[in-house]
Each structure stands twice: as structure tokens, then as C-alpha cells.
VOVO-807143 format. One record per residue: x, y, z of N, C-alpha, C in turn; residue number from 1. Coordinates in steps of 0.001 Angstrom, whole numbers, plus 500000, padded with zeros to 6 digits. Layout:
BEGIN
+--------+--------+--------+--------+--------+--------+--------+--------+--------+-----+
:   n.px :   n.py :   n.pz :  ca.px :  ca.py :  ca.pz :   c.px :   c.py :   c.pz :   n :
+--------+--------+--------+--------+--------+--------+--------+--------+--------+-----+
:      X :      Y :      Z :      X :      Y :      Z :      X :      Y :      Z : NUM :
...
+--------+--------+--------+--------+--------+--------+--------+--------+--------+-----+
***
This chain:
BEGIN
+--------+--------+--------+--------+--------+--------+--------+--------+--------+-----+
:   n.px :   n.py :   n.pz :  ca.px :  ca.py :  ca.pz :   c.px :   c.py :   c.pz :   n :
+--------+--------+--------+--------+--------+--------+--------+--------+--------+-----+
: 500846 : 498827 : 500000 : 500000 : 500000 : 500000 : 500890 : 501234 : 500000 :   1 :
: 500675 : 502191 : 499109 : 501506 : 503379 : 499087 : 501265 : 504243 : 500305 :   2 :
: 502308 : 504950 : 500708 : 502169 : 505829 : 501864 : 501172 : 506923 : 501527 :   3 :
: 500351 : 507258 : 502514 : 499336 : 508277 : 502281 : 498338 : 508293 : 503414 :   4 :
: 497203 : 508912 : 503164 : 496194 : 509090 : 504203 : 495607 : 507764 : 504664 :   5 :
: 495584 : 506743 : 503793 : 494977 : 505476 : 504164 : 495955 : 504504 : 504814 :   6 :
: 497238 : 504834 : 504856 : 498224 : 503962 : 505477 : 498080 : 504026 : 506992 :   7 :
: 498173 : 502856 : 507650 : 498090 : 502898 : 509110 : 499306 : 503607 : 509700 :   8 :
: 499070 : 504327 : 510772 : 500149 : 505024 : 511476 : 499889 : 504908 : 512970 :   9 :
: 500921 : 504638 : 513763 : 500718 : 504500 : 515209 : 500257 : 505825 : 515823 :  10 :
: 499705 : 505755 : 517030 : 499288 : 506998 : 517685 : 500481 : 507934 : 517877 :  11 :
: 500200 : 509228 : 517795 : 501278 : 510223 : 517884 : 501905 : 510264 : 519270 :  12 :
: 501097 : 510076 : 520311 : 501616 : 510160 : 521677 : 501054 : 509034 : 522530 :  13 :
: 501733 : 508755 : 523617 : 501242 : 507776 : 524589 : 499902 : 508222 : 525159 :  14 :
: 499767 : 509516 : 525422 : 498507 : 510032 : 525978 : 497334 : 509798 : 525029 :  15 :
: 497560 : 509954 : 523732 : 496505 : 509701 : 522746 : 496098 : 508237 : 522783 :  16 :
: 497073 : 507342 : 522807 : 496777 : 505918 : 522865 : 495981 : 505585 : 524119 :  17 :
: 496441 : 506085 : 525261 : 495775 : 505788 : 526529 : 494337 : 506310 : 526516 :  18 :
: 494141 : 507529 : 526030 : 492789 : 508110 : 525995 : 491847 : 507274 : 525130 :  19 :
: 492304 : 506902 : 523946 : 491444 : 506148 : 523035 : 491182 : 504730 : 523532 :  20 :
: 492195 : 504094 : 524103 : 491999 : 502739 : 524620 : 491122 : 502775 : 525874 :  21 :
: 491252 : 503800 : 526705 : 490361 : 503935 : 527861 : 488920 : 504123 : 527392 :  22 :
: 488737 : 504916 : 526357 : 487389 : 505093 : 525785 : 486855 : 503748 : 525293 :  23 :
: 487708 : 502969 : 524658 : 487318 : 501637 : 524208 : 486873 : 500783 : 525392 :  24 :
: 487646 : 500827 : 526470 : 487310 : 500041 : 527655 : 485976 : 500423 : 528268 :  25 :
: 485580 : 501664 : 528103 : 484309 : 502130 : 528664 : 483112 : 501813 : 527769 :  26 :
: 483369 : 501293 : 526574 : 482267 : 500992 : 525653 : 481511 : 499717 : 526005 :  27 :
: 482115 : 498815 : 526730 : 481428 : 497570 : 527025 : 482058 : 496844 : 528182 :  28 :
: 481269 : 495999 : 528796 : 481747 : 495179 : 529903 : 481680 : 493727 : 529467 :  29 :
: 482721 : 492973 : 529770 : 482750 : 491579 : 529377 : 483373 : 491356 : 528017 :  30 :
: 483925 : 492390 : 527439 : 484604 : 492239 : 526162 : 484265 : 493353 : 525197 :  31 :
: 485283 : 493881 : 524556 : 485098 : 494956 : 523582 : 485766 : 494594 : 522259 :  32 :
: 485838 : 493299 : 521976 : 486457 : 492860 : 520735 : 485858 : 493505 : 519500 :  33 :
: 484529 : 493515 : 519354 : 483944 : 494137 : 518161 : 484286 : 495625 : 518034 :  34 :
: 484283 : 496324 : 519147 : 484591 : 497752 : 519102 : 486075 : 498004 : 518856 :  35 :
: 486928 : 497041 : 519207 : 488363 : 497242 : 519017 : 488713 : 497339 : 517530 :  36 :
: 488036 : 496576 : 516692 : 488276 : 496684 : 515251 : 487978 : 498102 : 514783 :  37 :
: 486850 : 498628 : 515222 : 486467 : 499987 : 514818 : 487511 : 501011 : 515276 :  38 :
: 487984 : 500869 : 516520 : 488982 : 501813 : 517031 : 490295 : 501721 : 516258 :  39 :
: 490871 : 500523 : 516210 : 492215 : 500362 : 515662 : 492284 : 500501 : 514143 :  40 :
: 491221 : 500086 : 513435 : 491282 : 500051 : 511968 : 490497 : 501193 : 511328 :  41 :
: 489266 : 501408 : 511776 : 488381 : 502349 : 511083 : 488586 : 503787 : 511555 :  42 :
: 488477 : 504007 : 512859 : 488473 : 505384 : 513361 : 489863 : 506010 : 513433 :  43 :
: 490801 : 505325 : 514056 : 492132 : 505928 : 514239 : 493123 : 505547 : 513141 :  44 :
: 492850 : 504437 : 512461 : 493746 : 503902 : 511422 : 495144 : 503629 : 511964 :  45 :
: 495189 : 503149 : 513184 : 496471 : 502763 : 513767 : 496962 : 501452 : 513175 :  46 :
: 496029 : 500605 : 512714 : 496373 : 499320 : 512118 : 495594 : 499147 : 510821 :  47 :
: 496156 : 498387 : 509895 : 495395 : 497993 : 508704 : 494499 : 496813 : 509097 :  48 :
: 493546 : 496481 : 508250 : 492677 : 495328 : 508528 : 493508 : 494054 : 508640 :  49 :
: 494549 : 493935 : 507802 : 495413 : 492751 : 507849 : 496203 : 492690 : 509152 :  50 :
: 496753 : 493830 : 509560 : 497501 : 493860 : 510826 : 496586 : 493515 : 511991 :  51 :
: 495371 : 494060 : 511980 : 494425 : 493767 : 513055 : 494127 : 492270 : 513104 :  52 :
: 493859 : 491664 : 511944 : 493546 : 490236 : 511902 : 494709 : 489412 : 512462 :  53 :
: 495928 : 489772 : 512087 : 497092 : 489032 : 512579 : 497270 : 489199 : 514083 :  54 :
: 497194 : 490443 : 514558 : 497394 : 490692 : 515992 : 496234 : 490141 : 516820 :  55 :
: 495019 : 490201 : 516284 : 493880 : 489623 : 517000 : 494055 : 488109 : 517119 :  56 :
: 494605 : 487497 : 516087 : 494889 : 486062 : 516152 : 495929 : 485732 : 517205 :  57 :
: 496962 : 486546 : 517293 : 497980 : 486356 : 518335 : 497339 : 486546 : 519707 :  58 :
: 496520 : 487595 : 519843 : 495840 : 487843 : 521116 : 494934 : 486698 : 521516 :  59 :
: 494302 : 486056 : 520520 : 493428 : 484909 : 520790 : 494245 : 483722 : 521278 :  60 :
: 495431 : 483548 : 520717 : 496253 : 482385 : 521068 : 496900 : 482523 : 522447 :  61 :
: 497091 : 483749 : 522894 : 497716 : 483966 : 524206 : 496704 : 483775 : 525323 :  62 :
: 497159 : 483404 : 526505 : 496218 : 483310 : 527625 : 495727 : 484702 : 528035 :  63 :
: 494500 : 484775 : 528462 : 493934 : 486044 : 528906 : 492947 : 486600 : 527909 :  64 :
: 492333 : 487712 : 528257 : 491329 : 488324 : 527372 : 491962 : 488817 : 526066 :  65 :
: 491301 : 488524 : 524952 : 491841 : 488828 : 523621 : 492162 : 490302 : 523435 :  66 :
: 491218 : 491186 : 523778 : 491433 : 492609 : 523531 : 492500 : 493174 : 524459 :  67 :
: 492597 : 492649 : 525656 : 493672 : 493079 : 526558 : 495022 : 492676 : 525958 :  68 :
: 495094 : 491470 : 525425 : 496329 : 491030 : 524760 : 496649 : 491916 : 523567 :  69 :
: 495629 : 492237 : 522759 : 495822 : 493107 : 521603 : 496328 : 494481 : 522037 :  70 :
: 495727 : 495042 : 523079 : 496160 : 496349 : 523574 : 497601 : 496285 : 524075 :  71 :
: 497944 : 495218 : 524778 : 499312 : 495078 : 525282 : 500319 : 494965 : 524137 :  72 :
: 499984 : 494192 : 523117 : 500879 : 494031 : 521967 : 501090 : 495378 : 521277 :  73 :
: 499979 : 496078 : 521016 : 500089 : 497372 : 520324 : 500828 : 498393 : 521183 :  74 :
: 500486 : 498462 : 522462 : 501170 : 499403 : 523351 : 502662 : 499154 : 523388 :  75 :
: 503045 : 497874 : 523409 : 504465 : 497531 : 523420 : 505135 : 497909 : 522098 :  76 :
: 504483 : 497639 : 520999 : 505062 : 497983 : 519685 : 505265 : 499486 : 519537 :  77 :
: 504309 : 500251 : 520031 : 504341 : 501692 : 519812 : 505138 : 502456 : 520863 :  78 :
: 505090 : 501990 : 522132 : 505724 : 502765 : 523207 : 506521 : 501907 : 524190 :  79 :
: 506833 : 500682 : 523811 : 507648 : 499831 : 524663 : 506867 : 499241 : 525826 :  80 :
: 507580 : 498645 : 526784 : 506916 : 497978 : 527909 : 505980 : 498905 : 528698 :  81 :
: 506376 : 500161 : 528881 : 505494 : 501093 : 529593 : 504208 : 501326 : 528797 :  82 :
: 504310 : 501349 : 527471 : 503128 : 501488 : 526624 : 502195 : 500302 : 526769 :  83 :
: 502764 : 499102 : 526880 : 501944 : 497903 : 527077 : 501197 : 497976 : 528409 :  84 :
: 501902 : 498348 : 529458 : 501277 : 498476 : 530771 : 500202 : 499562 : 530771 :  85 :
: 500500 : 500693 : 530144 : 499536 : 501793 : 530079 : 498297 : 501387 : 529287 :  86 :
: 498477 : 500665 : 528196 : 497337 : 500229 : 527387 : 496443 : 499268 : 528166 :  87 :
: 497045 : 498309 : 528858 : 496267 : 497349 : 529643 : 495521 : 498064 : 530777 :  88 :
: 496203 : 498970 : 531459 : 495546 : 499713 : 532546 : 494416 : 500582 : 532003 :  89 :
: 494642 : 501241 : 530878 : 493609 : 502099 : 530298 : 492382 : 501288 : 529895 :  90 :
: 492599 : 500082 : 529421 : 491493 : 499241 : 528967 : 490727 : 498611 : 530131 :  91 :
: 491406 : 498311 : 531230 : 490772 : 497520 : 532287 : 490366 : 498283 : 533548 :  92 :
: 491129 : 499277 : 533945 : 490846 : 499939 : 535231 : 489544 : 500735 : 535227 :  93 :
: 489297 : 501635 : 534269 : 488040 : 502401 : 534329 : 486774 : 501536 : 534329 :  94 :
: 486639 : 500539 : 533427 : 485416 : 499737 : 533479 : 485308 : 498875 : 534740 :  95 :
: 486447 : 498466 : 535286 : 486405 : 497682 : 536526 : 485845 : 498516 : 537665 :  96 :
: 486286 : 499750 : 537772 : 485770 : 500634 : 538821 : 484273 : 500889 : 538647 :  97 :
: 483834 : 501081 : 537413 : 482406 : 501299 : 537155 : 481609 : 500034 : 537465 :  98 :
: 482114 : 498878 : 537091 : 481416 : 497619 : 537370 : 481266 : 497392 : 538870 :  99 :
: 482289 : 497704 : 539628 : 482198 : 497548 : 541085 : 481144 : 498484 : 541656 : 100 :
: 481117 : 499730 : 541181 : 480120 : 500695 : 541666 : 478707 : 500253 : 541285 : 101 :
: 478515 : 499792 : 540047 : 477188 : 499327 : 539623 : 476740 : 498100 : 540404 : 102 :
: 477651 : 497185 : 540636 : 477306 : 495987 : 541408 : 476834 : 496366 : 542800 : 103 :
: 477515 : 497301 : 543422 : 477113 : 497740 : 544757 : 475729 : 498383 : 544737 : 104 :
: 475433 : 499137 : 543688 : 474137 : 499792 : 543583 : 472998 : 498833 : 543241 : 105 :
: 473280 : 497788 : 542476 : 472229 : 496897 : 541980 : 471959 : 495684 : 542855 : 106 :
: 472727 : 495463 : 543883 : 472504 : 494310 : 544758 : 471067 : 494282 : 545297 : 107 :
: 470505 : 495396 : 545727 : 469137 : 495342 : 546272 : 468069 : 494947 : 545249 : 108 :
: 468302 : 495144 : 543962 : 467278 : 494836 : 542961 : 467651 : 493647 : 542071 : 109 :
: 468642 : 492881 : 542450 : 469070 : 491729 : 541661 : 467900 : 490772 : 541460 : 110 :
: 467730 : 490307 : 540240 : 466649 : 489372 : 539929 : 465338 : 490038 : 539557 : 111 :
: 465263 : 491351 : 539602 : 464040 : 492059 : 539215 : 463751 : 491779 : 537744 : 112 :
: 462490 : 491552 : 537368 : 462159 : 491189 : 535978 : 462672 : 492198 : 534944 : 113 :
: 462578 : 493470 : 535205 : 463068 : 494457 : 534233 : 464579 : 494377 : 534083 : 114 :
: 465271 : 494166 : 535167 : 466724 : 494047 : 535110 : 467132 : 492796 : 534332 : 115 :
: 466410 : 491698 : 534526 : 466688 : 490463 : 533795 : 466438 : 490670 : 532300 : 116 :
: 465361 : 491377 : 531942 : 465060 : 491648 : 530530 : 466146 : 492507 : 529899 : 117 :
: 466625 : 493505 : 530621 : 467708 : 494354 : 530113 : 468967 : 493527 : 529903 : 118 :
: 469266 : 492660 : 530839 : 470445 : 491806 : 530723 : 470356 : 490909 : 529491 : 119 :
: 469196 : 490340 : 529229 : 469012 : 489488 : 528046 : 469216 : 490281 : 526755 : 120 :
: 468716 : 491500 : 526716 : 468883 : 492341 : 525525 : 470345 : 492689 : 525305 : 121 :
: 471063 : 492976 : 526369 : 472483 : 493309 : 526254 : 473274 : 492100 : 525755 : 122 :
: 472956 : 490917 : 526253 : 473650 : 489704 : 525813 : 473419 : 489464 : 524322 : 123 :
: 472186 : 489653 : 523856 : 471885 : 489471 : 522433 : 472645 : 490487 : 521583 : 124 :
: 472701 : 491733 : 522024 : 473429 : 492762 : 521287 : 474920 : 492424 : 521230 : 125 :
: 475484 : 491945 : 522327 : 476905 : 491565 : 522358 : 477190 : 490417 : 521396 : 126 :
: 476290 : 489447 : 521344 : 476469 : 488322 : 520413 : 476492 : 488824 : 518978 : 127 :
: 475630 : 489758 : 518648 : 475615 : 490334 : 517301 : 476900 : 491062 : 516978 : 128 :
: 477437 : 491808 : 517948 : 478698 : 492525 : 517728 : 479860 : 491560 : 517516 : 129 :
: 479894 : 490485 : 518288 : 480953 : 489488 : 518130 : 480876 : 488848 : 516744 : 130 :
: 479660 : 488518 : 516312 : 479488 : 487923 : 514990 : 479928 : 488887 : 513885 : 131 :
: 479571 : 490151 : 514004 : 479965 : 491145 : 512996 : 481486 : 491261 : 512897 : 132 :
: 482178 : 491276 : 514046 : 483637 : 491358 : 514025 : 484241 : 490088 : 513437 : 133 :
: 483685 : 488947 : 513785 : 484183 : 487687 : 513226 : 484071 : 487692 : 511708 : 134 :
: 482973 : 488212 : 511189 : 482799 : 488271 : 509734 : 483800 : 489224 : 509085 : 135 :
: 484097 : 490340 : 509749 : 485104 : 491276 : 509212 : 486477 : 490630 : 509156 : 136 :
: 486864 : 489963 : 510247 : 488169 : 489304 : 510294 : 488207 : 488159 : 509275 : 137 :
: 487100 : 487418 : 509166 : 487017 : 486338 : 508173 : 487258 : 486891 : 506771 : 138 :
: 486602 : 487989 : 506434 : 486754 : 488572 : 505095 : 488196 : 488984 : 504836 : 139 :
: 488848 : 489568 : 505839 : 490239 : 489999 : 505679 : 491164 : 488807 : 505456 : 140 :
: 491009 : 487779 : 506280 : 491874 : 486609 : 506153 : 491565 : 485850 : 504870 : 141 :
: 490293 : 485772 : 504507 : 489910 : 485045 : 503295 : 490533 : 485669 : 502057 : 142 :
: 490683 : 486993 : 502044 : 491328 : 487660 : 500907 : 492785 : 487241 : 500786 : 143 :
: 493433 : 487029 : 501914 : 494868 : 486702 : 501896 : 495132 : 485210 : 501796 : 144 :
: 494328 : 484413 : 502443 : 494610 : 482977 : 502537 : 493657 : 482111 : 501718 : 145 :
: 492561 : 482664 : 501294 : 491567 : 481878 : 500567 : 490396 : 481536 : 501472 : 146 :
: 489214 : 481669 : 500924 : 488000 : 481448 : 501713 : 487889 : 479999 : 502173 : 147 :
: 488310 : 479058 : 501344 : 488207 : 477644 : 501723 : 489050 : 477346 : 502957 : 148 :
: 490231 : 477928 : 503009 : 491122 : 477740 : 504159 : 490463 : 478201 : 505448 : 149 :
: 489960 : 479423 : 505434 : 489381 : 480008 : 506642 : 488076 : 479314 : 506997 : 150 :
: 487231 : 479099 : 506016 : 485943 : 478468 : 506263 : 486133 : 477045 : 506774 : 151 :
: 487071 : 476329 : 506190 : 487336 : 474958 : 506639 : 487792 : 474908 : 508087 : 152 :
: 488726 : 475771 : 508449 : 489199 : 475796 : 509836 : 488084 : 476221 : 510789 : 153 :
: 487301 : 477222 : 510407 : 486210 : 477692 : 511271 : 485133 : 476634 : 511432 : 154 :
: 484744 : 475987 : 510334 : 483718 : 474948 : 510426 : 484198 : 473748 : 511240 : 155 :
: 485444 : 473380 : 511053 : 485993 : 472275 : 511844 : 485929 : 472601 : 513331 : 156 :
: 486343 : 473803 : 513691 : 486295 : 474200 : 515099 : 484861 : 474218 : 515610 : 157 :
: 483945 : 474791 : 514836 : 482552 : 474891 : 515274 : 481921 : 473512 : 515443 : 158 :
: 482076 : 472649 : 514444 : 481469 : 471321 : 514504 : 482052 : 470511 : 515649 : 159 :
: 483361 : 470574 : 515815 : 484005 : 469839 : 516895 : 483535 : 470341 : 518249 : 160 :
: 483446 : 471640 : 518398 : 483029 : 472219 : 519670 : 481584 : 471876 : 519978 : 161 :
: 480712 : 471875 : 518972 : 479288 : 471640 : 519191 : 478960 : 470154 : 519301 : 162 :
: 479644 : 469295 : 518545 : 479247 : 467893 : 518523 : 479959 : 467050 : 519569 : 163 :
: 481143 : 467406 : 519911 : 481894 : 466661 : 520913 : 482157 : 467592 : 522090 : 164 :
: 482076 : 467064 : 523255 : 482288 : 467890 : 524447 : 483781 : 467953 : 524752 : 165 :
: 484502 : 468668 : 523872 : 485959 : 468765 : 523996 : 486358 : 470115 : 524572 : 166 :
: 487487 : 470154 : 525263 : 487998 : 471447 : 525734 : 488364 : 472342 : 524551 : 167 :
: 488264 : 473643 : 524752 : 488556 : 474595 : 523672 : 489974 : 474447 : 523133 : 168 :
: 490937 : 474135 : 523999 : 492316 : 473979 : 523544 : 492435 : 472824 : 522549 : 169 :
: 491714 : 471749 : 522783 : 491729 : 470610 : 521863 : 491104 : 471001 : 520530 : 170 :
: 489984 : 471719 : 520602 : 489314 : 472171 : 519381 : 490244 : 473090 : 518589 : 171 :
: 490929 : 474005 : 519276 : 491854 : 474914 : 518597 : 492979 : 474130 : 517936 : 172 :
: 493502 : 473121 : 518615 : 494581 : 472312 : 518038 : 494104 : 471577 : 516790 : 173 :
: 492886 : 471042 : 516830 : 492333 : 470350 : 515657 : 492160 : 471332 : 514504 : 174 :
: 491623 : 472520 : 514807 : 491413 : 473528 : 513760 : 492743 : 473969 : 513148 : 175 :
: 493759 : 474142 : 513978 : 495076 : 474530 : 513465 : 495630 : 473426 : 512573 : 176 :
: 495505 : 472187 : 512998 : 495957 : 471064 : 512178 : 495240 : 471008 : 510841 : 177 :
: 493934 : 471212 : 510881 : 493152 : 471240 : 509650 : 493615 : 472386 : 508749 : 178 :
: 493861 : 473530 : 509347 : 494331 : 474683 : 508580 : 495665 : 474417 : 507905 : 179 :
: 496598 : 473778 : 508647 : 497896 : 473453 : 508049 : 497732 : 472451 : 506908 : 180 :
: 496829 : 471494 : 507070 : 496578 : 470520 : 506014 : 496030 : 471210 : 504759 : 181 :
: 495082 : 472124 : 504945 : 494543 : 472874 : 503806 : 495636 : 473699 : 503130 : 182 :
: 496470 : 474326 : 503929 : 497546 : 475138 : 503383 : 498520 : 474273 : 502578 : 183 :
: 498864 : 473115 : 503101 : 499764 : 472209 : 502388 : 499131 : 471729 : 501106 : 184 :
: 497816 : 471463 : 501141 : 497103 : 471015 : 499941 : 497117 : 472097 : 498884 : 185 :
: 496935 : 473345 : 499278 : 496942 : 474461 : 498323 : 498308 : 474645 : 497674 : 186 :
: 499366 : 474324 : 498391 : 500729 : 474536 : 497856 : 501136 : 473424 : 496890 : 187 :
: 500470 : 472269 : 496933 : 500848 : 471132 : 496071 : 500496 : 471367 : 494646 : 188 :
+--------+--------+--------+--------+--------+--------+--------+--------+--------+-----+
***
């Protein structure tokens, strides 16, 4: 990609990164993966869609929350170890404090029918956001690796996870093996 307005560029300052990642952390509780694509690729253009897909994959493979891993990787790349620590703190501390305050306030009304209905609606909305991000990442990887490769690995993981009561690590290992087999087949 030629250098220009559409080329990804890291944040200009540590403060800018921290502010934007803290804003990301305040967008959702229990995961902000779908919103992270919008922040890193669409709004700030800190990463290309391909870079996001690669780093999100690394974040998925590492232990811990995916978006926290992604923030740590990016913070480290852009501002070193202190940047990684600042990114993780910006993403996790503000929503944690808000969650603790909300939990303290909502204890007296826990189980109320309206609260349960709101919770169900939020869960459905989160599922939709996760699916939308998965489709974006799928499209990016499919352009580079081929749709059959990505679809085959995803379907293998889904079918294995749904039909057999296997641990996620086993399912991931099977999907990776299937992916390598598809890749080897394509090269022959």
C-alpha cells in the first residue's frame, strides 16, 4: 500500500493511545472485541485490517482476554513495555471501577424482571457485535489465505466444539491442524 492518508500510522503520543483505549474500555463490559476493530482500523487507522487480523489472532492464542492482549501488543510495539502496561491499565481499570460501583448499587434489585430483561437484551446485542467482528476478520483473512482455508478451519472448530464435548484447547489444536493441512494442499 503506498504511503498516504489510508496507510496505518501508530498513535502520535502515549497520551493519545491511553485516551482512546480507555474510551474503548468504557464501551462495554465483558469484552470489547467488536469495538476494538472499529477503534484500531476504522476510526484511528492505527492498524490495517490485515495487521488487526494478525494481531487479534495472536491475542486469541495467548492466555487472557483477547482485547487486553491486543492492547498490550500494540502498546508495546508503539511505546515499549510502559506502553503495554499503560494500554492494559487504560482498557481495564476504568470499566472495573464502574462495574464495582454498579454491582454495589444493583445488589438490592438483583433478579428484578426488568433488570433480567435488560440483561438478556444486552447479551443478544453483544452476540451480534461478536458475529459482525468475526465476519470482518474472516473477510480479511479470506482475501489473503483463501476462503476455503478460513471456512474449513472455522467449520471444523465449530462442529468439533458443538458435537463433541471437547475442551477449547483441543478444538483449537484440531482447527490449526486442519488449517495446516489445507495450506499444504493448496501449495501442492
